[in-house]
N, CA and C atoms as an extended XYZ file, in Angstrom:
624
Properties=species:S:1:pos:R:3:atomname:S:1:resname:S:1:resid:I:1 pbc="F F F"
N        51.914       64.933       21.464 N   UNK     1
C        51.344       64.230       22.615 CA  UNK     1
C        50.985       65.251       23.686 C   UNK     1
N        49.839       65.090       24.289 N   UNK     2
C        49.465       66.030       25.340 CA  UNK     2
C        48.796       65.281       26.471 C   UNK     2
N        48.793       65.938       27.650 N   UNK     3
C        48.197       65.298       28.825 CA  UNK     3
C        46.700       65.600       28.873 C   UNK     3
N        46.013       64.782       29.650 N   UNK     4
C        44.592       64.944       29.809 CA  UNK     4
C        44.307       65.747       31.076 C   UNK     4
N        44.076       67.043       30.905 N   UNK     5
C        43.827       67.894       32.069 CA  UNK     5
C        42.489       67.594       32.718 C   UNK     5
N        41.559       67.008       31.943 N   UNK     6
C        40.228       66.785       32.484 CA  UNK     6
C        40.182       65.679       33.522 C   UNK     6
N        41.097       64.698       33.396 N   UNK     7
C        41.072       63.589       34.339 CA  UNK     7
C        42.001       63.819       35.518 C   UNK     7
N        42.988       64.703       35.354 N   UNK     8
C        43.913       64.973       36.428 CA  UNK     8
C        44.891       63.844       36.678 C   UNK     8
N        44.956       62.863       35.749 N   UNK     9
C        45.927       61.777       35.942 CA  UNK     9
C        47.101       61.945       34.987 C   UNK     9
N        47.957       60.928       34.926 N   UNK    10
C        49.192       61.060       34.170 CA  UNK    10
C        49.061       60.646       32.721 C   UNK    10
N        47.851       60.297       32.280 N   UNK    11
C        47.701       59.804       30.916 CA  UNK    11
C        48.002       60.876       29.870 C   UNK    11
N        48.812       60.500       28.899 N   UNK    12
C        49.085       61.341       27.739 CA  UNK    12
C        48.244       60.850       26.576 C   UNK    12
N        47.927       61.766       25.637 N   UNK    13
C        47.144       61.428       24.465 CA  UNK    13
C        47.919       61.828       23.209 C   UNK    13
N        48.028       60.895       22.284 N   UNK    14
C        48.666       61.151       20.994 CA  UNK    14
C        47.596       61.130       19.905 C   UNK    14
N        47.352       62.253       19.221 N   UNK    15
C        46.255       62.280       18.229 CA  UNK    15
C        46.394       61.249       17.133 C   UNK    15
N        47.625       60.872       16.779 N   UNK    16
C        47.818       59.927       15.678 CA  UNK    16
C        47.368       58.511       16.032 C   UNK    16
N        47.305       58.190       17.319 N   UNK    17
C        46.954       56.830       17.718 CA  UNK    17
C        45.578       56.443       17.237 C   UNK    17
N        44.604       57.337       17.384 N   UNK    18
C        43.241       57.036       16.963 CA  UNK    18
C        43.162       56.759       15.465 C   UNK    18
N        44.075       57.372       14.691 N   UNK    19
C        44.064       57.176       13.238 CA  UNK    19
C        44.750       55.885       12.820 C   UNK    19
N        45.785       55.495       13.555 N   UNK    20
C        46.603       54.377       13.027 CA  UNK    20
C        46.448       53.060       13.783 C   UNK    20
N        45.787       53.057       14.941 N   UNK    21
C        45.809       51.831       15.744 CA  UNK    21
C        45.074       50.659       15.094 C   UNK    21
N        43.967       50.923       14.400 N   UNK    22
C        43.238       49.825       13.755 CA  UNK    22
C        44.004       49.282       12.552 C   UNK    22
N        44.516       50.134       11.651 N   UNK    23
C        45.321       49.606       10.555 CA  UNK    23
C        46.571       48.837       11.040 C   UNK    23
N        47.199       49.325       12.125 N   UNK    24
C        48.353       48.602       12.668 CA  UNK    24
C        47.914       47.247       13.234 C   UNK    24
N        46.791       47.246       13.949 N   UNK    25
C        46.303       46.001       14.529 CA  UNK    25
C        46.033       44.948       13.459 C   UNK    25
N        45.514       45.374       12.319 N   UNK    26
C        45.228       44.440       11.238 CA  UNK    26
C        46.497       43.701       10.811 C   UNK    26
N        47.611       44.393       10.769 N   UNK    27
C        48.891       43.784       10.391 CA  UNK    27
C        49.423       42.921       11.554 C   UNK    27
N        49.284       43.434       12.768 N   UNK    28
C        49.798       42.720       13.932 CA  UNK    28
C        49.130       41.352       14.115 C   UNK    28
N        47.844       41.273       13.850 N   UNK    29
C        47.120       40.018       14.039 CA  UNK    29
C        47.809       38.884       13.294 C   UNK    29
N        48.264       39.158       12.085 N   UNK    30
C        48.988       38.144       11.301 CA  UNK    30
C        50.440       38.038       11.750 C   UNK    30
N        51.095       39.183       11.924 N   UNK    31
C        52.525       39.199       12.237 CA  UNK    31
C        52.810       38.504       13.563 C   UNK    31
N        51.916       38.655       14.538 N   UNK    32
C        52.163       38.135       15.875 CA  UNK    32
C        51.490       36.781       16.116 C   UNK    32
N        50.992       36.163       15.051 N   UNK    33
C        50.312       34.875       15.195 CA  UNK    33
C        51.245       33.868       15.873 C   UNK    33
N        50.813       33.342       17.012 N   UNK    34
C        51.613       32.378       17.763 CA  UNK    34
C        52.494       32.995       18.836 C   UNK    34
N        52.649       34.315       18.816 N   UNK    35
C        53.476       34.984       19.829 CA  UNK    35
C        52.760       35.010       21.166 C   UNK    35
N        53.509       34.877       22.224 N   UNK    36
C        52.932       34.890       23.579 CA  UNK    36
C        53.445       36.045       24.429 C   UNK    36
N        54.700       36.456       24.182 N   UNK    37
C        55.323       37.520       24.974 CA  UNK    37
C        55.835       38.604       24.038 C   UNK    37
N        55.138       39.720       24.002 N   UNK    38
C        55.499       40.811       23.109 CA  UNK    38
C        56.130       41.955       23.918 C   UNK    38
N        57.266       42.418       23.458 N   UNK    39
C        57.904       43.599       24.054 CA  UNK    39
C        57.722       44.769       23.095 C   UNK    39
N        57.075       45.813       23.571 N   UNK    40
C        56.908       47.030       22.762 CA  UNK    40
C        57.992       48.023       23.149 C   UNK    40
N        58.690       48.532       22.149 N   UNK    41
C        59.786       49.473       22.340 CA  UNK    41
C        59.247       50.897       22.201 C   UNK    41
N        59.698       51.784       23.094 N   UNK    42
C        59.319       53.201       23.026 CA  UNK    42
C        57.809       53.338       22.931 C   UNK    42
N        57.099       52.875       23.953 N   UNK    43
C        55.652       52.805       23.937 CA  UNK    43
C        54.961       54.167       24.031 C   UNK    43
N        55.706       55.209       24.378 N   UNK    44
C        55.123       56.551       24.394 CA  UNK    44
C        53.989       56.704       25.381 C   UNK    44
N        52.825       57.151       24.897 N   UNK    45
C        51.693       57.425       25.792 CA  UNK    45
C        51.143       56.140       26.424 C   UNK    45
N        51.276       55.017       25.732 N   UNK    46
C        50.690       53.763       26.227 CA  UNK    46
C        49.353       53.422       25.590 C   UNK    46
N        48.859       54.303       24.748 N   UNK    47
C        47.554       54.055       24.114 CA  UNK    47
C        47.572       52.867       23.179 C   UNK    47
N        48.660       52.714       22.421 N   UNK    48
C        48.771       51.541       21.550 CA  UNK    48
C        48.787       50.248       22.389 C   UNK    48
N        49.549       50.286       23.454 N   UNK    49
C        49.679       49.080       24.303 CA  UNK    49
C        48.308       48.629       24.817 C   UNK    49
N        47.518       49.565       25.296 N   UNK    50
C        46.192       49.232       25.803 CA  UNK    50
C        45.308       48.662       24.697 C   UNK    50
N        45.335       49.297       23.548 N   UNK    51
C        44.479       48.883       22.441 CA  UNK    51
C        44.841       47.482       21.956 C   UNK    51
N        46.143       47.238       21.810 N   UNK    52
C        46.573       45.950       21.286 CA  UNK    52
C        46.397       44.835       22.304 C   UNK    52
N        46.682       45.122       23.581 N   UNK    53
C        46.495       44.107       24.615 CA  UNK    53
C        45.023       43.714       24.722 C   UNK    53
N        44.127       44.702       24.603 N   UNK    54
C        42.691       44.400       24.662 CA  UNK    54
C        42.247       43.559       23.470 C   UNK    54
N        42.823       43.805       22.295 N   UNK    55
C        42.436       43.081       21.097 CA  UNK    55
C        43.093       41.721       20.971 C   UNK    55
N        44.202       41.522       21.679 N   UNK    56
C        44.963       40.269       21.574 CA  UNK    56
C        45.118       39.654       22.957 C   UNK    56
N        44.026       39.125       23.529 N   UNK    57
C        44.083       38.650       24.909 CA  UNK    57
C        45.011       37.458       25.130 C   UNK    57
N        45.360       36.756       24.061 N   UNK    58
C        46.274       35.610       24.191 CA  UNK    58
C        47.723       36.013       24.289 C   UNK    58
N        48.004       37.299       24.100 N   UNK    59
C        49.372       37.827       24.114 CA  UNK    59
C        49.632       38.582       25.422 C   UNK    59
N        50.771       38.328       26.045 N   UNK    60
C        51.227       39.136       27.174 CA  UNK    60
C        52.008       40.327       26.608 C   UNK    60
N        51.464       41.530       26.806 N   UNK    61
C        52.030       42.729       26.200 CA  UNK    61
C        52.842       43.501       27.230 C   UNK    61
N        54.139       43.686       26.969 N   UNK    62
C        55.022       44.402       27.895 CA  UNK    62
C        55.475       45.705       27.237 C   UNK    62
N        54.936       46.849       27.696 N   UNK    63
C        55.389       48.136       27.147 CA  UNK    63
C        56.684       48.582       27.816 C   UNK    63
N        57.414       49.461       27.116 N   UNK    64
C        58.655       50.006       27.669 CA  UNK    64
C        58.860       51.415       27.134 C   UNK    64
N        59.646       52.174       27.854 N   UNK    65
C        60.030       53.506       27.392 CA  UNK    65
C        61.180       54.015       28.268 C   UNK    65
N        62.097       54.793       27.684 N   UNK    66
C        63.203       55.339       28.497 CA  UNK    66
C        62.784       56.553       29.308 C   UNK    66
N        61.641       57.193       28.975 N   UNK    67
C        61.249       58.456       29.594 CA  UNK    67
C        60.295       58.242       30.778 C   UNK    67
N        60.586       58.828       31.937 N   UNK    68
C        59.717       58.667       33.108 CA  UNK    68
C        58.284       59.138       32.852 C   UNK    68
N        58.111       60.275       32.135 N   UNK    69
C        56.758       60.781       31.892 CA  UNK    69
C        55.961       59.799       31.056 C   UNK    69
N        56.600       59.180       30.073 N   UNK    70
C        55.915       58.191       29.248 CA  UNK    70
C        55.535       56.973       30.076 C   UNK    70
N        56.444       56.509       30.905 N   UNK    71
C        56.131       55.330       31.728 CA  UNK    71
C        54.984       55.624       32.712 C   UNK    71
N        54.935       56.847       33.228 N   UNK    72
C        53.837       57.215       34.108 CA  UNK    72
C        52.515       57.217       33.351 C   UNK    72
N        52.532       57.672       32.097 N   UNK    73
C        51.339       57.659       31.276 CA  UNK    73
C        50.905       56.233       30.966 C   UNK    73
N        51.861       55.380       30.604 N   UNK    74
C        51.560       53.976       30.322 CA  UNK    74
C        50.916       53.318       31.539 C   UNK    74
N        51.496       53.569       32.703 N   UNK    75
C        50.995       52.972       33.931 CA  UNK    75
C        49.558       53.458       34.219 C   UNK    75
N        49.288       54.744       33.959 N   UNK    76
C        47.944       55.277       34.184 CA  UNK    76
C        46.933       54.678       33.213 C   UNK    76
N        47.317       54.535       31.950 N   UNK    77
C        46.444       53.873       30.984 CA  UNK    77
C        46.194       52.426       31.388 C   UNK    77
N        47.244       51.761       31.852 N   UNK    78
C        47.120       50.357       32.276 CA  UNK    78
C        46.154       50.246       33.463 C   UNK    78
N        46.296       51.134       34.429 N   UNK    79
C        45.406       51.100       35.602 CA  UNK    79
C        43.946       51.285       35.172 C   UNK    79
N        43.730       52.190       34.221 N   UNK    80
C        42.367       52.478       33.780 CA  UNK    80
C        41.774       51.308       32.997 C   UNK    80
N        42.627       50.603       32.252 N   UNK    81
C        42.144       49.530       31.370 CA  UNK    81
C        41.890       48.224       32.124 C   UNK    81
N        42.667       47.972       33.176 N   UNK    82
C        42.520       46.765       33.989 CA  UNK    82
C        42.563       45.498       33.126 C   UNK    82
N        43.641       45.381       32.340 N   UNK    83
C        43.834       44.227       31.474 CA  UNK    83
C        44.853       43.286       32.101 C   UNK    83
N        44.493       42.027       32.265 N   UNK    84
C        45.386       41.048       32.879 CA  UNK    84
C        46.629       40.785       32.044 C   UNK    84
N        46.556       40.974       30.732 N   UNK    85
C        47.670       40.648       29.856 CA  UNK    85
C        48.536       41.858       29.501 C   UNK    85
N        48.337       42.980       30.191 N   UNK    86
C        49.168       44.172       29.969 CA  UNK    86
C        50.062       44.374       31.176 C   UNK    86
N        51.371       44.214       30.982 N   UNK    87
C        52.337       44.299       32.057 CA  UNK    87
C        52.637       45.757       32.423 C   UNK    87
N        53.243       45.965       33.582 N   UNK    88
C        53.718       47.285       33.960 CA  UNK    88
C        54.837       47.702       33.013 C   UNK    88
N        54.928       49.002       32.722 N   UNK    89
C        55.990       49.461       31.800 CA  UNK    89
C        57.369       49.300       32.425 C   UNK    89
N        58.315       48.945       31.596 N   UNK    90
C        59.698       48.819       32.048 CA  UNK    90
C        60.538       49.950       31.449 C   UNK    90
N        61.565       50.334       32.190 N   UNK    91
C        62.501       51.334       31.680 CA  UNK    91
C        63.485       50.656       30.725 C   UNK    91
N        63.529       51.124       29.506 N   UNK    92
C        64.415       50.508       28.519 CA  UNK    92
C        64.953       51.558       27.549 C   UNK    92
N        66.257       51.710       27.546 N   UNK    93
C        66.976       52.493       26.552 CA  UNK    93
C        67.610       51.492       25.593 C   UNK    93
N        67.177       51.472       24.335 N   UNK    94
C        67.642       50.422       23.419 CA  UNK    94
C        69.154       50.419       23.232 C   UNK    94
N        69.787       51.567       23.451 N   UNK    95
C        71.232       51.671       23.253 CA  UNK    95
C        72.035       50.979       24.365 C   UNK    95
N        71.383       50.735       25.487 N   UNK    96
C        72.087       50.103       26.619 CA  UNK    96
C        71.946       48.587       26.523 C   UNK    96
N        72.899       47.978       25.843 N   UNK    97
C        72.854       46.537       25.564 CA  UNK    97
C        73.854       45.788       26.429 C   UNK    97
N        73.562       44.500       26.735 N   UNK    98
C        72.330       43.789       26.364 CA  UNK    98
C        71.149       44.294       27.204 C   UNK    98
N        69.950       44.193       26.645 N   UNK    99
C        68.773       44.659       27.365 CA  UNK    99
C        68.507       43.790       28.582 C   UNK    99
N        68.179       44.435       29.681 N   UNK   100
C        67.851       43.713       30.905 CA  UNK   100
C        66.334       43.657       31.067 C   UNK   100
N        65.698       42.921       30.156 N   UNK   101
C        64.247       42.748       30.189 CA  UNK   101
C        63.946       41.252       30.100 C   UNK   101
N        62.759       40.855       30.559 N   UNK   102
C        62.385       39.436       30.449 CA  UNK   102
C        62.349       38.959       29.004 C   UNK   102
N        62.380       37.655       28.810 N   UNK   103
C        62.358       37.082       27.465 CA  UNK   103
C        61.100       37.506       26.715 C   UNK   103
N        61.200       37.570       25.406 N   UNK   104
C        60.087       37.907       24.530 CA  UNK   104
C        60.198       37.066       23.272 C   UNK   104
N        59.061       36.879       22.598 N   UNK   105
C        59.108       36.157       21.332 CA  UNK   105
C        58.629       37.000       20.144 C   UNK   105
N        58.398       38.297       20.403 N   UNK   106
C        58.090       39.262       19.348 CA  UNK   106
C        58.414       40.649       19.849 C   UNK   106
N        58.773       41.523       18.912 N   UNK   107
C        59.113       42.911       19.218 CA  UNK   107
C        58.256       43.835       18.362 C   UNK   107
N        57.812       44.951       18.948 N   UNK   108
C        57.020       45.942       18.229 CA  UNK   108
C        57.614       47.330       18.497 C   UNK   108
N        57.857       48.080       17.424 N   UNK   109
C        58.394       49.439       17.564 CA  UNK   109
C        57.614       50.354       16.629 C   UNK   109
N        56.837       51.259       17.190 N   UNK   110
C        55.977       52.148       16.416 CA  UNK   110
C        56.491       53.577       16.531 C   UNK   110
N        56.763       54.192       15.387 N   UNK   111
C        57.212       55.592       15.340 CA  UNK   111
C        58.415       55.858       16.227 C   UNK   111
N        59.379       54.969       16.153 N   UNK   112
C        60.597       55.160       16.945 CA  UNK   112
C        61.820       55.472       16.073 C   UNK   112
N        61.945       54.799       14.931 N   UNK   113
C        63.207       54.812       14.179 CA  UNK   113
C        63.636       56.219       13.772 C   UNK   113
N        62.680       57.065       13.408 N   UNK   114
C        63.027       58.372       12.853 CA  UNK   114
C        63.263       59.437       13.922 C   UNK   114
N        62.871       59.166       15.169 N   UNK   115
C        63.126       60.136       16.241 CA  UNK   115
C        64.138       59.589       17.236 C   UNK   115
N        65.112       58.883       16.692 N   UNK   116
C        66.220       58.329       17.462 CA  UNK   116
C        67.422       58.239       16.526 C   UNK   116
N        68.630       58.222       17.058 N   UNK   117
C        69.799       58.083       16.174 CA  UNK   117
C        69.813       56.721       15.482 C   UNK   117
N        70.526       56.629       14.373 N   UNK   118
C        70.633       55.353       13.640 CA  UNK   118
C        71.143       54.245       14.538 C   UNK   118
N        71.972       54.583       15.515 N   UNK   119
C        72.487       53.581       16.441 CA  UNK   119
C        71.367       52.864       17.187 C   UNK   119
N        70.233       53.554       17.394 N   UNK   120
C        69.113       52.920       18.068 CA  UNK   120
C        68.493       51.833       17.174 C   UNK   120
N        68.411       52.097       15.887 N   UNK   121
C        67.940       51.076       14.940 CA  UNK   121
C        68.894       49.883       14.919 C   UNK   121
N        70.183       50.182       14.913 N   UNK   122
C        71.184       49.091       14.958 CA  UNK   122
C        71.031       48.251       16.205 C   UNK   122
N        70.793       48.908       17.350 N   UNK   123
C        70.621       48.169       18.606 CA  UNK   123
C        69.345       47.352       18.587 C   UNK   123
N        68.273       47.915       18.057 N   UNK   124
C        66.985       47.222       17.996 CA  UNK   124
C        67.103       45.950       17.180 C   UNK   124
N        67.654       46.046       15.976 N   UNK   125
C        67.775       44.867       15.128 CA  UNK   125
C        68.836       43.897       15.663 C   UNK   125
N        69.846       44.442       16.345 N   UNK   126
C        70.844       43.571       16.964 CA  UNK   126
C        70.248       42.717       18.069 C   UNK   126
N        69.460       43.339       18.929 N   UNK   127
C        68.808       42.574       20.011 CA  UNK   127
C        67.759       41.606       19.439 C   UNK   127
N        67.059       42.037       18.408 N   UNK   128
C        66.084       41.146       17.764 CA  UNK   128
C        66.789       39.906       17.224 C   UNK   128
N        67.918       40.108       16.580 N   UNK   129
C        68.650       38.962       16.045 CA  UNK   129
C        69.243       38.071       17.118 C   UNK   129
N        69.585       38.680       18.244 N   UNK   130
C        70.200       37.903       19.322 CA  UNK   130
C        69.187       37.180       20.197 C   UNK   130
N        67.981       37.754       20.330 N   UNK   131
C        67.060       37.245       21.363 CA  UNK   131
C        65.754       36.683       20.861 C   UNK   131
N        65.330       37.056       19.656 N   UNK   132
C        64.081       36.481       19.147 CA  UNK   132
C        64.274       34.995       18.885 C   UNK   132
N        63.245       34.167       19.154 N   UNK   133
C        63.332       32.761       18.782 CA  UNK   133
C        63.192       32.596       17.266 C   UNK   133
N        63.489       31.424       16.770 N   UNK   134
C        63.304       31.150       15.355 CA  UNK   134
C        61.854       31.392       14.982 C   UNK   134
N        61.625       32.219       13.989 N   UNK   135
C        60.271       32.553       13.568 CA  UNK   135
C        59.696       33.766       14.282 C   UNK   135
N        60.423       34.311       15.263 N   UNK   136
C        59.932       35.468       15.989 CA  UNK   136
C        59.889       36.711       15.119 C   UNK   136
N        58.898       37.572       15.358 N   UNK   137
C        58.673       38.744       14.511 CA  UNK   137
C        59.192       40.016       15.158 C   UNK   137
N        59.694       40.906       14.316 N   UNK   138
C        59.948       42.300       14.666 CA  UNK   138
C        59.069       43.142       13.762 C   UNK   138
N        58.158       43.907       14.392 N   UNK   139
C        57.235       44.765       13.650 CA  UNK   139
C        57.677       46.211       13.773 C   UNK   139
N        57.827       46.875       12.634 N   UNK   140
C        58.193       48.291       12.586 CA  UNK   140
C        57.092       49.080       11.916 C   UNK   140
N        56.779       50.252       12.459 N   UNK   141
C        55.846       51.181       11.834 CA  UNK   141
C        56.496       52.554       11.844 C   UNK   141
N        56.603       53.154       10.654 N   UNK   142
C        57.283       54.454       10.545 CA  UNK   142
C        57.173       54.937        9.093 C   UNK   142
N        57.526       56.194        8.848 N   UNK   143
C        57.787       56.613        7.468 CA  UNK   143
C        59.135       56.073        7.039 C   UNK   143
N        59.294       55.757        5.773 N   UNK   144
C        60.562       55.228        5.263 CA  UNK   144
C        60.895       55.886        3.933 C   UNK   144
N        62.199       55.827        3.603 N   UNK   145
C        62.654       56.119        2.257 CA  UNK   145
C        62.701       54.817        1.480 C   UNK   145
N        62.298       54.868        0.210 N   UNK   146
C        62.417       53.697       -0.665 CA  UNK   146
C        63.341       54.080       -1.815 C   UNK   146
N        64.422       53.333       -1.981 N   UNK   147
C        65.453       53.670       -2.971 CA  UNK   147
C        65.970       55.081       -2.751 C   UNK   147
N        66.034       55.455       -1.473 N   UNK   148
C        66.566       56.765       -1.098 CA  UNK   148
C        65.596       57.909       -1.286 C   UNK   148
N        64.358       57.604       -1.694 N   UNK   149
C        63.379       58.655       -2.016 CA  UNK   149
C        62.230       58.591       -1.007 C   UNK   149
N        61.800       59.728       -0.437 N   UNK   150
C        60.647       59.706        0.461 CA  UNK   150
C        59.409       59.141       -0.226 C   UNK   150
N        58.571       58.435        0.519 N   UNK   151
C        57.378       57.824       -0.075 CA  UNK   151
C        56.300       58.857       -0.391 C   UNK   151
N        56.483       60.103        0.050 N   UNK   152
C        55.535       61.176       -0.273 CA  UNK   152
C        56.225       62.505       -0.056 C   UNK   152
N        55.808       63.570       -0.782 N   UNK   153
C        56.408       64.893       -0.565 CA  UNK   153
C        56.337       65.345        0.894 C   UNK   153
N        55.239       64.995        1.582 N   UNK   154
C        55.114       65.407        2.983 CA  UNK   154
C        56.190       64.760        3.838 C   UNK   154
N        56.633       63.551        3.460 N   UNK   155
C        57.692       62.899        4.200 CA  UNK   155
C        59.038       63.593        3.996 C   UNK   155
N        59.255       64.151        2.818 N   UNK   156
C        60.490       64.896        2.580 CA  UNK   156
C        60.562       66.112        3.492 C   UNK   156
N        59.446       66.811        3.618 N   UNK   157
C        59.397       67.964        4.517 CA  UNK   157
C        59.554       67.535        5.973 C   UNK   157
N        58.926       66.415        6.311 N   UNK   158
C        59.030       65.893        7.665 CA  UNK   158
C        60.467       65.516        7.993 C   UNK   158
N        61.136       64.878        7.036 N   UNK   159
C        62.543       64.475        7.219 CA  UNK   159
C        63.423       65.701        7.455 C   UNK   159
N        63.204       66.737        6.673 N   UNK   160
C        63.997       67.971        6.838 CA  UNK   160
C        63.743       68.595        8.205 C   UNK   160
N        62.502       68.560        8.656 N   UNK   161
C        62.176       69.116        9.974 CA  UNK   161
C        62.828       68.304       11.093 C   UNK   161
N        62.796       66.981       10.941 N   UNK   162
C        63.433       66.120       11.957 CA  UNK   162
C        64.912       66.435       12.071 C   UNK   162
N        65.584       66.572       10.950 N   UNK   163
C        67.035       66.794       10.953 CA  UNK   163
C        67.395       68.192       11.473 C   UNK   163
N        66.478       69.137       11.296 N   UNK   164
C        66.702       70.462       11.907 CA  UNK   164
C        66.617       70.370       13.423 C   UNK   164
N        65.677       69.557       13.898 N   UNK   165
C        65.494       69.405       15.357 CA  UNK   165
C        66.642       68.654       15.985 C   UNK   165
N        67.146       67.630       15.287 N   UNK   166
C        68.266       66.843       15.794 CA  UNK   166
C        68.948       66.187       14.595 C   UNK   166
N        70.210       66.528       14.314 N   UNK   167
C        70.889       65.986       13.135 CA  UNK   167
C        70.988       64.464       13.106 C   UNK   167
N        70.845       63.829       14.263 N   UNK   168
C        70.932       62.366       14.291 CA  UNK   168
C        69.595       61.695       13.976 C   UNK   168
N        68.511       62.470       13.883 N   UNK   169
C        67.203       61.937       13.545 CA  UNK   169
C        67.016       61.929       12.036 C   UNK   169
N        65.932       61.323       11.575 N   UNK   170
C        65.613       61.348       10.161 CA  UNK   170
C        64.905       60.078        9.721 C   UNK   170
N        64.190       60.170        8.604 N   UNK   171
C        63.483       59.007        8.052 CA  UNK   171
C        64.516       58.015        7.537 C   UNK   171
N        64.331       56.758        7.883 N   UNK   172
C        65.317       55.725        7.553 CA  UNK   172
C        65.034       55.079        6.207 C   UNK   172
N        66.095       54.592        5.600 N   UNK   173
C        66.016       53.930        4.301 CA  UNK   173
C        65.593       52.478        4.478 C   UNK   173
N        64.596       52.062        3.713 N   UNK   174
C        64.152       50.674        3.762 CA  UNK   174
C        65.270       49.733        3.320 C   UNK   174
N        66.090       50.196        2.378 N   UNK   175
C        67.205       49.370        1.916 CA  UNK   175
C        68.240       49.194        3.027 C   UNK   175
N        68.472       50.269        3.804 N   UNK   176
C        69.416       50.151        4.934 CA  UNK   176
C        68.867       49.195        5.989 C   UNK   176
N        67.566       49.242        6.212 N   UNK   177
C        66.934       48.319        7.162 CA  UNK   177
C        67.101       46.885        6.674 C   UNK   177
N        66.888       46.661        5.372 N   UNK   178
C        67.014       45.309        4.807 CA  UNK   178
C        68.420       44.769        4.986 C   UNK   178
N        69.433       45.613        4.730 N   UNK   179
C        70.828       45.214        4.884 CA  UNK   179
C        71.167       44.908        6.329 C   UNK   179
N        70.711       45.774        7.232 N   UNK   180
C        70.974       45.573        8.659 CA  UNK   180
C        70.263       44.319        9.161 C   UNK   180
N        69.057       44.100        8.692 N   UNK   181
C        68.318       42.902        9.072 CA  UNK   181
C        69.080       41.652        8.680 C   UNK   181
N        69.532       41.607        7.450 N   UNK   182
C        70.244       40.443        6.944 CA  UNK   182
C        71.485       40.144        7.794 C   UNK   182
N        72.172       41.196        8.214 N   UNK   183
C        73.378       41.026        9.039 CA  UNK   183
C        73.061       40.456       10.409 C   UNK   183
N        71.794       40.549       10.824 N   UNK   184
C        71.384       40.075       12.148 CA  UNK   184
C        70.465       38.862       12.107 C   UNK   184
N        70.458       38.164       10.960 N   UNK   185
C        69.680       36.952       10.842 CA  UNK   185
C        68.192       37.176       10.710 C   UNK   185
N        67.812       38.366       10.223 N   UNK   186
C        66.395       38.718       10.029 CA  UNK   186
C        66.142       38.933        8.544 C   UNK   186
N        64.910       38.771        8.145 N   UNK   187
C        64.531       39.086        6.771 CA  UNK   187
C        63.183       39.776        6.757 C   UNK   187
N        62.997       40.653        5.775 N   UNK   188
C        61.713       41.347        5.652 CA  UNK   188
C        60.715       40.403        5.014 C   UNK   188
N        59.642       40.162        5.737 N   UNK   189
C        58.610       39.223        5.281 CA  UNK   189
C        57.474       39.953        4.556 C   UNK   189
N        57.165       41.174        5.008 N   UNK   190
C        55.987       41.852        4.466 CA  UNK   190
C        56.134       43.355        4.660 C   UNK   190
N        55.729       44.104        3.664 N   UNK   191
C        55.674       45.572        3.743 CA  UNK   191
C        54.252       45.997        3.371 C   UNK   191
N        53.636       46.775        4.243 N   UNK   192
C        52.232       47.160        4.067 CA  UNK   192
C        52.121       48.695        4.061 C   UNK   192
N        51.480       49.233        3.017 N   UNK   193
C        51.201       50.673        2.972 CA  UNK   193
C        50.187       51.020        4.070 C   UNK   193
N        50.473       52.117        4.777 N   UNK   194
C        49.658       52.498        5.934 CA  UNK   194
C        49.197       53.966        5.808 C   UNK   194
N        48.319       54.417        6.721 N   UNK   195
C        47.864       55.810        6.669 CA  UNK   195
C        49.021       56.818        6.807 C   UNK   195
N        48.777       58.006        6.291 N   UNK   196
C        49.721       59.125        6.459 CA  UNK   196
C        51.113       58.815        5.918 C   UNK   196
N        51.156       58.029        4.825 N   UNK   197
C        52.402       57.743        4.118 CA  UNK   197
C        53.435       56.998        4.977 C   UNK   197
N        52.935       56.187        5.907 N   UNK   198
C        53.805       55.322        6.686 CA  UNK   198
C        53.787       53.908        6.107 C   UNK   198
N        54.704       53.080        6.605 N   UNK   199
C        54.745       51.673        6.236 CA  UNK   199
C        54.783       50.820        7.483 C   UNK   199
N        54.144       49.667        7.406 N   UNK   200
C        54.366       48.614        8.391 CA  UNK   200
C        55.344       47.619        7.748 C   UNK   200
N        56.397       47.279        8.491 N   UNK   201
C        57.410       46.349        8.013 CA  UNK   201
C        57.501       45.189        8.997 C   UNK   201
N        57.224       44.005        8.527 N   UNK   202
C        57.296       42.808        9.356 CA  UNK   202
C        58.568       42.068        9.009 C   UNK   202
N        59.441       41.911       10.002 N   UNK   203
C        60.677       41.141        9.833 CA  UNK   203
C        60.564       39.848       10.645 C   UNK   203
N        61.279       38.849       10.198 N   UNK   204
C        61.189       37.557       10.858 CA  UNK   204
C        62.616       37.014       11.035 C   UNK   204
N        62.846       36.437       12.220 N   UNK   205
C        64.157       35.816       12.465 CA  UNK   205
C        64.119       34.372       12.026 C   UNK   205
N        65.088       33.984       11.242 N   UNK   206
C        65.211       32.614       10.774 CA  UNK   206
C        66.601       32.092       11.087 C   UNK   206
N        66.659       30.969       11.760 N   UNK   207
C        67.963       30.408       12.110 CA  UNK   207
C        68.465       29.409       11.066 C   UNK   207
N        67.621       29.040       10.110 N   UNK   208
C        68.056       28.112        9.070 CA  UNK   208
C        67.769       28.694        7.697 C   UNK   208
């Protein structure tokens, strides 16, 4: 992620966003059908939030991030976009539970699971199970392990690099996600192959 020196504002740019935002949106259109209040976790630069809010005008999109620089970038992107359905970014550390954020009926987390400790995934699915309404969606986008095996050789190298940078980071197992989801009243509804050997995983909360 890098800042835009040409504009002199706080906006950050993530090169991967331009590559993945349309494929992600295609999945979100179905996954978020009927949702009105979406909370995005670890929104980063804010580019995804702007793109999705513009494409889904019926949804109130609330970005969040624990980092001040990211929230400043999100706010700058929001100011530039002038979208009525894009809320100001909120400060949110997923590990600090219960979350003190307004109610939501869907959750979105893009490229978060592998650059956070496993406890962050546990907190994310725990809050999803506690606060999503019946039928509410949790959308995850990330590289994953399937049956303990990386989905591509490049992911194996990426996983090793992540763990060198921080031993608590790493590509998560889809089977571990499935088990954790079940323990929190969630089930995996759909898995979609995505660009750059990532997956979109749509989970749904069911109370019956």
